[in-house]
TORKOL-4160 file (C-alpha; in steps of 0.2 Angstrom, whole numbers, padded with zeros to 4 digits, m for minus):
301
<pt num="1" X="m0012" Y="m0020" Z="0020"/>
<pt num="2" X="m0005" Y="m0010" Z="0006"/>
<pt num="3" X="0002" Y="0010" Z="0006"/>
<pt num="4" X="m0007" Y="0021" Z="m0003"/>
<pt num="5" X="0010" Y="0026" Z="m0010"/>
<pt num="6" X="0011" Y="0016" Z="m0022"/>
<pt num="7" X="m0005" Y="0026" Z="m0032"/>
<pt num="8" X="0005" Y="0040" Z="m0037"/>
<pt num="9" X="0018" Y="0029" Z="m0044"/>
<pt num="10" X="0003" Y="0018" Z="m0054"/>
<pt num="11" X="m0004" Y="0035" Z="m0059"/>
<pt num="12" X="0014" Y="0041" Z="m0066"/>
<pt num="13" X="0017" Y="0025" Z="m0076"/>
<pt num="14" X="0000" Y="0024" Z="m0083"/>
<pt num="15" X="0004" Y="0043" Z="m0089"/>
<pt num="16" X="0020" Y="0037" Z="m0098"/>
<pt num="17" X="0012" Y="0022" Z="m0106"/>
<pt num="18" X="m0002" Y="0034" Z="m0113"/>
<pt num="19" X="0010" Y="0043" Z="m0122"/>
<pt num="20" X="0014" Y="0028" Z="m0134"/>
<pt num="21" X="m0004" Y="0023" Z="m0135"/>
<pt num="22" X="m0003" Y="0009" Z="m0125"/>
<pt num="23" X="m0011" Y="0009" Z="m0107"/>
<pt num="24" X="m0013" Y="m0009" Z="m0102"/>
<pt num="25" X="m0001" Y="m0015" Z="m0089"/>
<pt num="26" X="0016" Y="m0024" Z="m0095"/>
<pt num="27" X="0024" Y="m0038" Z="m0083"/>
<pt num="28" X="0041" Y="m0042" Z="m0087"/>
<pt num="29" X="0051" Y="m0055" Z="m0078"/>
<pt num="30" X="0061" Y="m0046" Z="m0062"/>
<pt num="31" X="0076" Y="m0047" Z="m0072"/>
<pt num="32" X="0071" Y="m0036" Z="m0086"/>
<pt num="33" X="0064" Y="m0021" Z="m0077"/>
<pt num="34" X="0070" Y="m0006" Z="m0070"/>
<pt num="35" X="0071" Y="m0002" Z="m0050"/>
<pt num="36" X="0060" Y="m0013" Z="m0038"/>
<pt num="37" X="0053" Y="m0030" Z="m0044"/>
<pt num="38" X="0042" Y="m0035" Z="m0027"/>
<pt num="39" X="0024" Y="m0037" Z="m0028"/>
<pt num="40" X="0020" Y="m0023" Z="m0018"/>
<pt num="41" X="0028" Y="m0012" Z="m0030"/>
<pt num="42" X="0020" Y="m0022" Z="m0045"/>
<pt num="43" X="0004" Y="m0021" Z="m0037"/>
<pt num="44" X="0003" Y="m0040" Z="m0037"/>
<pt num="45" X="m0007" Y="m0049" Z="m0023"/>
<pt num="46" X="0002" Y="m0062" Z="m0013"/>
<pt num="47" X="m0014" Y="m0071" Z="m0018"/>
<pt num="48" X="m0009" Y="m0072" Z="m0036"/>
<pt num="49" X="0008" Y="m0082" Z="m0032"/>
<pt num="50" X="0000" Y="m0094" Z="m0020"/>
<pt num="51" X="m0015" Y="m0100" Z="m0034"/>
<pt num="52" X="m0014" Y="m0118" Z="m0040"/>
<pt num="53" X="m0019" Y="m0123" Z="m0057"/>
<pt num="54" X="m0038" Y="m0125" Z="m0051"/>
<pt num="55" X="m0038" Y="m0109" Z="m0043"/>
<pt num="56" X="m0033" Y="m0102" Z="m0059"/>
<pt num="57" X="m0045" Y="m0109" Z="m0067"/>
<pt num="58" X="m0060" Y="m0104" Z="m0055"/>
<pt num="59" X="m0052" Y="m0086" Z="m0055"/>
<pt num="60" X="m0054" Y="m0086" Z="m0073"/>
<pt num="61" X="m0072" Y="m0092" Z="m0074"/>
<pt num="62" X="m0077" Y="m0076" Z="m0064"/>
<pt num="63" X="m0066" Y="m0065" Z="m0075"/>
<pt num="64" X="m0076" Y="m0068" Z="m0089"/>
<pt num="65" X="m0094" Y="m0065" Z="m0078"/>
<pt num="66" X="m0084" Y="m0045" Z="m0077"/>
<pt num="67" X="m0078" Y="m0045" Z="m0094"/>
<pt num="68" X="m0094" Y="m0053" Z="m0106"/>
<pt num="69" X="m0082" Y="m0043" Z="m0118"/>
<pt num="70" X="m0075" Y="m0059" Z="m0120"/>
<pt num="71" X="m0087" Y="m0073" Z="m0122"/>
<pt num="72" X="m0097" Y="m0061" Z="m0136"/>
<pt num="73" X="m0079" Y="m0059" Z="m0147"/>
<pt num="74" X="m0078" Y="m0079" Z="m0142"/>
<pt num="75" X="m0093" Y="m0082" Z="m0146"/>
<pt num="76" X="m0094" Y="m0073" Z="m0163"/>
<pt num="77" X="m0080" Y="m0084" Z="m0169"/>
<pt num="78" X="m0089" Y="m0102" Z="m0162"/>
<pt num="79" X="m0104" Y="m0096" Z="m0173"/>
<pt num="80" X="m0095" Y="m0091" Z="m0188"/>
<pt num="81" X="m0086" Y="m0108" Z="m0186"/>
<pt num="82" X="m0102" Y="m0117" Z="m0184"/>
<pt num="83" X="m0108" Y="m0107" Z="m0199"/>
<pt num="84" X="m0094" Y="m0113" Z="m0210"/>
<pt num="85" X="m0098" Y="m0133" Z="m0205"/>
<pt num="86" X="m0113" Y="m0132" Z="m0212"/>
<pt num="87" X="m0124" Y="m0129" Z="m0229"/>
<pt num="88" X="m0127" Y="m0110" Z="m0226"/>
<pt num="89" X="m0109" Y="m0103" Z="m0233"/>
<pt num="90" X="m0112" Y="m0112" Z="m0249"/>
<pt num="91" X="m0118" Y="m0094" Z="m0257"/>
<pt num="92" X="m0100" Y="m0089" Z="m0256"/>
<pt num="93" X="m0086" Y="m0095" Z="m0270"/>
<pt num="94" X="m0075" Y="m0109" Z="m0262"/>
<pt num="95" X="m0058" Y="m0095" Z="m0259"/>
<pt num="96" X="m0071" Y="m0083" Z="m0251"/>
<pt num="97" X="m0073" Y="m0097" Z="m0240"/>
<pt num="98" X="m0057" Y="m0102" Z="m0234"/>
<pt num="99" X="m0051" Y="m0083" Z="m0232"/>
<pt num="100" X="m0065" Y="m0082" Z="m0218"/>
<pt num="101" X="m0061" Y="m0099" Z="m0210"/>
<pt num="102" X="m0039" Y="m0092" Z="m0211"/>
<pt num="103" X="m0049" Y="m0076" Z="m0203"/>
<pt num="104" X="m0058" Y="m0083" Z="m0189"/>
<pt num="105" X="m0044" Y="m0097" Z="m0184"/>
<pt num="106" X="m0032" Y="m0084" Z="m0183"/>
<pt num="107" X="m0044" Y="m0072" Z="m0172"/>
<pt num="108" X="m0047" Y="m0087" Z="m0162"/>
<pt num="109" X="m0032" Y="m0093" Z="m0158"/>
<pt num="110" X="m0020" Y="m0077" Z="m0160"/>
<pt num="111" X="m0032" Y="m0062" Z="m0158"/>
<pt num="112" X="m0043" Y="m0070" Z="m0142"/>
<pt num="113" X="m0028" Y="m0076" Z="m0131"/>
<pt num="114" X="m0020" Y="m0059" Z="m0133"/>
<pt num="115" X="m0034" Y="m0052" Z="m0130"/>
<pt num="116" X="m0038" Y="m0059" Z="m0114"/>
<pt num="117" X="m0020" Y="m0061" Z="m0108"/>
<pt num="118" X="m0022" Y="m0043" Z="m0108"/>
<pt num="119" X="m0037" Y="m0043" Z="m0099"/>
<pt num="120" X="m0029" Y="m0056" Z="m0085"/>
<pt num="121" X="m0013" Y="m0042" Z="m0085"/>
<pt num="122" X="m0024" Y="m0030" Z="m0079"/>
<pt num="123" X="m0034" Y="m0037" Z="m0066"/>
<pt num="124" X="m0020" Y="m0046" Z="m0059"/>
<pt num="125" X="m0012" Y="m0030" Z="m0054"/>
<pt num="126" X="m0027" Y="m0020" Z="m0050"/>
<pt num="127" X="m0026" Y="m0010" Z="m0066"/>
<pt num="128" X="m0041" Y="m0017" Z="m0076"/>
<pt num="129" X="m0042" Y="m0013" Z="m0094"/>
<pt num="130" X="m0055" Y="m0006" Z="m0105"/>
<pt num="131" X="m0061" Y="m0016" Z="m0120"/>
<pt num="132" X="m0053" Y="m0003" Z="m0132"/>
<pt num="133" X="m0037" Y="m0005" Z="m0122"/>
<pt num="134" X="m0036" Y="m0024" Z="m0124"/>
<pt num="135" X="m0040" Y="m0023" Z="m0142"/>
<pt num="136" X="m0025" Y="m0010" Z="m0144"/>
<pt num="137" X="m0015" Y="m0019" Z="m0136"/>
<pt num="138" X="m0020" Y="m0036" Z="m0146"/>
<pt num="139" X="m0018" Y="m0026" Z="m0162"/>
<pt num="140" X="0000" Y="m0019" Z="m0158"/>
<pt num="141" X="0006" Y="m0036" Z="m0153"/>
<pt num="142" X="0001" Y="m0045" Z="m0167"/>
<pt num="143" X="0015" Y="m0044" Z="m0177"/>
<pt num="144" X="0025" Y="m0051" Z="m0165"/>
<pt num="145" X="0014" Y="m0065" Z="m0159"/>
<pt num="146" X="0015" Y="m0071" Z="m0178"/>
<pt num="147" X="0031" Y="m0073" Z="m0176"/>
<pt num="148" X="0031" Y="m0081" Z="m0160"/>
<pt num="149" X="0019" Y="m0093" Z="m0168"/>
<pt num="150" X="0030" Y="m0096" Z="m0183"/>
<pt num="151" X="0048" Y="m0098" Z="m0172"/>
<pt num="152" X="0038" Y="m0109" Z="m0162"/>
<pt num="153" X="0030" Y="m0119" Z="m0177"/>
<pt num="154" X="0047" Y="m0120" Z="m0182"/>
<pt num="155" X="0056" Y="m0128" Z="m0172"/>
<pt num="156" X="0046" Y="m0141" Z="m0164"/>
<pt num="157" X="0045" Y="m0147" Z="m0185"/>
<pt num="158" X="0064" Y="m0144" Z="m0189"/>
<pt num="159" X="0073" Y="m0149" Z="m0173"/>
<pt num="160" X="0064" Y="m0166" Z="m0169"/>
<pt num="161" X="0066" Y="m0169" Z="m0188"/>
<pt num="162" X="0086" Y="m0167" Z="m0186"/>
<pt num="163" X="0087" Y="m0177" Z="m0169"/>
<pt num="164" X="0080" Y="m0192" Z="m0178"/>
<pt num="165" X="0088" Y="m0190" Z="m0195"/>
<pt num="166" X="0104" Y="m0201" Z="m0188"/>
<pt num="167" X="0093" Y="m0213" Z="m0185"/>
<pt num="168" X="0087" Y="m0214" Z="m0201"/>
<pt num="169" X="0104" Y="m0211" Z="m0209"/>
<pt num="170" X="0107" Y="m0228" Z="m0197"/>
<pt num="171" X="0093" Y="m0236" Z="m0205"/>
<pt num="172" X="0100" Y="m0235" Z="m0223"/>
<pt num="173" X="0117" Y="m0240" Z="m0219"/>
<pt num="174" X="0113" Y="m0256" Z="m0210"/>
<pt num="175" X="0115" Y="m0272" Z="m0220"/>
<pt num="176" X="0096" Y="m0279" Z="m0227"/>
<pt num="177" X="0081" Y="m0273" Z="m0222"/>
<pt num="178" X="0080" Y="m0266" Z="m0202"/>
<pt num="179" X="0061" Y="m0265" Z="m0204"/>
<pt num="180" X="0056" Y="m0281" Z="m0208"/>
<pt num="181" X="0070" Y="m0288" Z="m0196"/>
<pt num="182" X="0063" Y="m0280" Z="m0181"/>
<pt num="183" X="0043" Y="m0277" Z="m0191"/>
<pt num="184" X="0036" Y="m0262" Z="m0194"/>
<pt num="185" X="0024" Y="m0259" Z="m0178"/>
<pt num="186" X="0042" Y="m0259" Z="m0168"/>
<pt num="187" X="0050" Y="m0248" Z="m0181"/>
<pt num="188" X="0036" Y="m0236" Z="m0183"/>
<pt num="189" X="0035" Y="m0235" Z="m0165"/>
<pt num="190" X="0053" Y="m0231" Z="m0162"/>
<pt num="191" X="0054" Y="m0218" Z="m0176"/>
<pt num="192" X="0037" Y="m0210" Z="m0168"/>
<pt num="193" X="0046" Y="m0211" Z="m0151"/>
<pt num="194" X="0062" Y="m0202" Z="m0156"/>
<pt num="195" X="0054" Y="m0189" Z="m0166"/>
<pt num="196" X="0038" Y="m0186" Z="m0155"/>
<pt num="197" X="0047" Y="m0184" Z="m0138"/>
<pt num="198" X="0058" Y="m0169" Z="m0141"/>
<pt num="199" X="0043" Y="m0163" Z="m0152"/>
<pt num="200" X="0034" Y="m0163" Z="m0136"/>
<pt num="201" X="0044" Y="m0155" Z="m0124"/>
<pt num="202" X="0049" Y="m0140" Z="m0136"/>
<pt num="203" X="0029" Y="m0139" Z="m0135"/>
<pt num="204" X="0030" Y="m0140" Z="m0120"/>
<pt num="205" X="0043" Y="m0127" Z="m0115"/>
<pt num="206" X="0036" Y="m0113" Z="m0127"/>
<pt num="207" X="0020" Y="m0119" Z="m0121"/>
<pt num="208" X="0020" Y="m0097" Z="m0111"/>
<pt num="209" X="0028" Y="m0088" Z="m0126"/>
<pt num="210" X="0011" Y="m0080" Z="m0134"/>
<pt num="211" X="0008" Y="m0073" Z="m0115"/>
<pt num="212" X="0026" Y="m0065" Z="m0114"/>
<pt num="213" X="0022" Y="m0057" Z="m0130"/>
<pt num="214" X="0007" Y="m0050" Z="m0126"/>
<pt num="215" X="0008" Y="m0047" Z="m0107"/>
<pt num="216" X="0028" Y="m0045" Z="m0106"/>
<pt num="217" X="0029" Y="m0036" Z="m0122"/>
<pt num="218" X="0047" Y="m0046" Z="m0127"/>
<pt num="219" X="0052" Y="m0050" Z="m0145"/>
<pt num="220" X="0048" Y="m0067" Z="m0155"/>
<pt num="221" X="0064" Y="m0074" Z="m0149"/>
<pt num="222" X="0063" Y="m0068" Z="m0130"/>
<pt num="223" X="0048" Y="m0072" Z="m0128"/>
<pt num="224" X="0053" Y="m0090" Z="m0131"/>
<pt num="225" X="0067" Y="m0090" Z="m0121"/>
<pt num="226" X="0053" Y="m0081" Z="m0102"/>
<pt num="227" X="0043" Y="m0096" Z="m0109"/>
<pt num="228" X="0057" Y="m0107" Z="m0106"/>
<pt num="229" X="0062" Y="m0103" Z="m0090"/>
<pt num="230" X="0044" Y="m0101" Z="m0082"/>
<pt num="231" X="0040" Y="m0120" Z="m0089"/>
<pt num="232" X="0056" Y="m0127" Z="m0079"/>
<pt num="233" X="0052" Y="m0118" Z="m0061"/>
<pt num="234" X="0033" Y="m0125" Z="m0065"/>
<pt num="235" X="0034" Y="m0141" Z="m0071"/>
<pt num="236" X="0023" Y="m0151" Z="m0060"/>
<pt num="237" X="0010" Y="m0138" Z="m0062"/>
<pt num="238" X="0012" Y="m0138" Z="m0082"/>
<pt num="239" X="0010" Y="m0156" Z="m0081"/>
<pt num="240" X="m0006" Y="m0155" Z="m0070"/>
<pt num="241" X="m0013" Y="m0145" Z="m0085"/>
<pt num="242" X="m0008" Y="m0156" Z="m0098"/>
<pt num="243" X="m0017" Y="m0169" Z="m0089"/>
<pt num="244" X="m0034" Y="m0159" Z="m0085"/>
<pt num="245" X="m0034" Y="m0152" Z="m0103"/>
<pt num="246" X="m0032" Y="m0170" Z="m0110"/>
<pt num="247" X="m0045" Y="m0177" Z="m0097"/>
<pt num="248" X="m0056" Y="m0160" Z="m0105"/>
<pt num="249" X="m0054" Y="m0167" Z="m0122"/>
<pt num="250" X="m0059" Y="m0183" Z="m0120"/>
<pt num="251" X="m0074" Y="m0180" Z="m0109"/>
<pt num="252" X="m0081" Y="m0169" Z="m0125"/>
<pt num="253" X="m0076" Y="m0178" Z="m0138"/>
<pt num="254" X="m0080" Y="m0197" Z="m0135"/>
<pt num="255" X="m0097" Y="m0194" Z="m0132"/>
<pt num="256" X="m0098" Y="m0188" Z="m0151"/>
<pt num="257" X="m0090" Y="m0203" Z="m0156"/>
<pt num="258" X="m0096" Y="m0219" Z="m0144"/>
<pt num="259" X="m0114" Y="m0217" Z="m0153"/>
<pt num="260" X="m0108" Y="m0219" Z="m0169"/>
<pt num="261" X="m0104" Y="m0236" Z="m0163"/>
<pt num="262" X="m0122" Y="m0243" Z="m0161"/>
<pt num="263" X="m0138" Y="m0239" Z="m0173"/>
<pt num="264" X="m0151" Y="m0229" Z="m0171"/>
<pt num="265" X="m0142" Y="m0214" Z="m0166"/>
<pt num="266" X="m0138" Y="m0207" Z="m0182"/>
<pt num="267" X="m0145" Y="m0191" Z="m0180"/>
<pt num="268" X="m0137" Y="m0190" Z="m0160"/>
<pt num="269" X="m0117" Y="m0188" Z="m0167"/>
<pt num="270" X="m0121" Y="m0171" Z="m0178"/>
<pt num="271" X="m0127" Y="m0165" Z="m0164"/>
<pt num="272" X="m0116" Y="m0170" Z="m0151"/>
<pt num="273" X="m0102" Y="m0162" Z="m0161"/>
<pt num="274" X="m0108" Y="m0145" Z="m0162"/>
<pt num="275" X="m0111" Y="m0145" Z="m0143"/>
<pt num="276" X="m0095" Y="m0152" Z="m0139"/>
<pt num="277" X="m0085" Y="m0140" Z="m0153"/>
<pt num="278" X="m0091" Y="m0126" Z="m0147"/>
<pt num="279" X="m0089" Y="m0130" Z="m0129"/>
<pt num="280" X="m0073" Y="m0137" Z="m0133"/>
<pt num="281" X="m0068" Y="m0120" Z="m0140"/>
<pt num="282" X="m0077" Y="m0109" Z="m0124"/>
<pt num="283" X="m0067" Y="m0121" Z="m0112"/>
<pt num="284" X="m0050" Y="m0116" Z="m0123"/>
<pt num="285" X="m0053" Y="m0097" Z="m0121"/>
<pt num="286" X="m0054" Y="m0103" Z="m0099"/>
<pt num="287" X="m0040" Y="m0109" Z="m0101"/>
<pt num="288" X="m0031" Y="m0095" Z="m0110"/>
<pt num="289" X="m0035" Y="m0086" Z="m0096"/>
<pt num="290" X="m0027" Y="m0096" Z="m0084"/>
<pt num="291" X="m0009" Y="m0098" Z="m0094"/>
<pt num="292" X="m0010" Y="m0079" Z="m0093"/>
<pt num="293" X="m0010" Y="m0082" Z="m0076"/>
<pt num="294" X="0001" Y="m0092" Z="m0073"/>
<pt num="295" X="0013" Y="m0083" Z="m0085"/>
<pt num="296" X="0011" Y="m0068" Z="m0073"/>
<pt num="297" X="0015" Y="m0082" Z="m0057"/>
<pt num="298" X="0031" Y="m0086" Z="m0068"/>
<pt num="299" X="0038" Y="m0069" Z="m0070"/>
<pt num="300" X="0036" Y="m0061" Z="m0053"/>
<pt num="301" X="0038" Y="m0075" Z="m0040"/>
């Protein structure tokens, strides 16, 4: 049974947050907060940290029933994306179409994930967030979140390149043509593995950086470090996430490819493509909620 003495403390913290125009909860790692960082003081139930990945997904689906604004916001962006894939936008000039595509991609990848993360933080701390509060936190953290995304992209592209650079230098100094000696498929496979392994490792380690930036209000560099620590402690759980995500993607997109191998099904692939793309984007919102949930588990436990 939670003691009632927690309520005045949370209310006082909320009042302090209102002075900074941000009443959404902030969840940081234990070492980064003042005072006690136990679950009770944070108003986080033990059930939260004991949920599995599948439990977090089920919890996310139930969360969306309580916050239809998430589905509405995502649905508007998905509808715009589907319209951009048709001839309905031919009346617009090409630059305008490019701007709309960039805005919708930004809103879906960054803004929606930030909004969902803020809602999740409010629910897990027993301090529900309103639509206005969620949008306010999302907009306020957008500059830092953009910095996080740029740092992640820069890291996963440049670091693997420099790590694989000695291999290409070695190939250049070896007498003769190494590609002809071992064959192009083998050379391409070795080069791809040398680049792909650190690429995937870094992408894995920085996966929760957006949640750290939005929910924990960390700076871009701090967010990368927090995500690094979370993925170290939750390696097995995150690998399960990757398996489920890959399986979900295959189950959604393979039906749109297989009919193309036959005949007489010319009208089926476009319809299936629209449906699978829309479902896949909706599922990515569910996963965004699960990522936020796992971030909270990682920093409070």
